[in-house]
C-alpha positions, 0 to 999 in steps of 0.5 A: 358673707351669706345669710341663709336665714331671712333678714326681716327689715320690713317692720321697724322693730328693734333688732336687739334682744331685751336685757337679760336682767329684764327677761329674768324679772319678767319671768317672775310674772308668768306664774301670775297669768292666772290673774288679771292685769291691774286694769287702771295701770296706775303703777305704769302710768306713774312711772311714765309720768315721772319719766316724761314730766306729766301728771298721772291723770294725763297718761293713757295706756294702750295695747300698742299705738294701733289701739290708741289711734283707734281710741282717738279716732272713735273719741274725736274723729268726724272730719279727719285731716291726714298728711301723706305719705304717712302711717296707714293706721290713721286712715284705717281707723278713720275708715272704720268710723266712716269719717270724712277723710282729707288726705293732704299731700305733704311730700313735694319735690322729695321734701316733706313738710306740713302743707295744711291750709287754714280752712282745712285746719278750721274745718277738721275735728281731728288732725294727725301729725307723725313726727318724725314722719313714717315712712319718710323719716323726716323731722317736722320742726316744732314751729310747724306744729305750733302753727298748726296748734294755733290755727286748728279748731279740732284735736291735734295728735302728734305721733312721737312713736320714734321720739327716742331717735329724734329726741325732740318733743312737744309734750311740754305743750300739753298744758298750753294747748287744750287740743293737743295729744302726744303719742309714744310707743315702747316698740321702737326705742325699747324693743317691746314691739311684741308686747304691744304697748303704747301711751297717750299724753294730754290734758285730763279731759281728753284722756278721760274721753279716750278712756271712756272708749277703752276696754278694760284689761286691753293691755295684758299683765306681761306687757304692763310689767314689761313697761314698768321694768324696761324704764329701769334699763335706760342705759342699755337702750341708750347705747343700742339706739346710738348704735342703730343711729351709727349703723343707719348713718353709715348705711345712708352714706354708703347708699349715696356713694353708689348713687342711691337717693336716700331721705335723711332719717331721724328714725330706725329706718331709711326711705330710698327712692328709685328711678321708677316703679319697675326699679322698685319692684326689681330691687324688692324682688332681688333683695327678697331672693337674697332673703332680705325682706323690706317694704315697697311703697305699694305695701299697706303699711303706708297711706299715700306713698305713691312712687318708686320708694322702698323703706328699709329698717336698720338691723344689725351691723353685719346685716346692713353691710350684707344689705348694702352689698346686695343693693350695690350688686343689683345696681352694678348688674343694671349697668 
């Protein structure tokens, strides 16, 4: 099997197309691009609120989670506590605001878990948790998050961007903890990465504070309508996510069978660890030579991923079979 086109497994978007019915419905709105989007996004908020079981005034819509991460930081960030390794936008947003940043290493002996100290939680006004974590794919137990919520004095943000694969949430706690914000995305589980659409869930006070920093019309009309319509295709996306999970699990089993270290994953990507940085560069270059694009630890997508790691998004079944064969080929050549 050969691929003449590049296989992009760097960014963790969904590799399956939108349902044709959704595409046809979205086309109806192209003729309305001369008009502004709603601005308050009430219809989309209502649909999200009904789906996740919150009130409309507990939902904020954003131009992807990158914008919402920025809004959160602008609204609440002064001293920011970030567990590492993790998604780089938490740190990038904090640097834009000139925040005091504490990077806390949470990957010890290849095990990722929150290692915040009580004093750090008390002194920070913004604490980030990514669950499951990017780039390790690690699940953070609910009890760990509750422990942080009970001890933190500032706002705690749980980024559930990969919720659709983990299927565990702390949304039910937003009415119990007045310092909790939960983030969700349409990019990973619904294949709308190109639309740039995300949302935050919290109590109305924190939502209103974030809204005060958001530019009106930050989410375009097509993205707004895509968010409303895509939730009507849940059956399609459930099947696609289940397929991705099966392909992911087979890929992990195959890699471990040939002696490649792979982290357990609750996402649509896997993180592998090589013996040293030279091996990381060798594998990255070998895959690239075979038209396979992945993310090495040195990429600016990550904060604090120090070491010989490579993150690989899960693509189509035949793509992942091809990727595995190339990794096995590379490994055999090293013997």
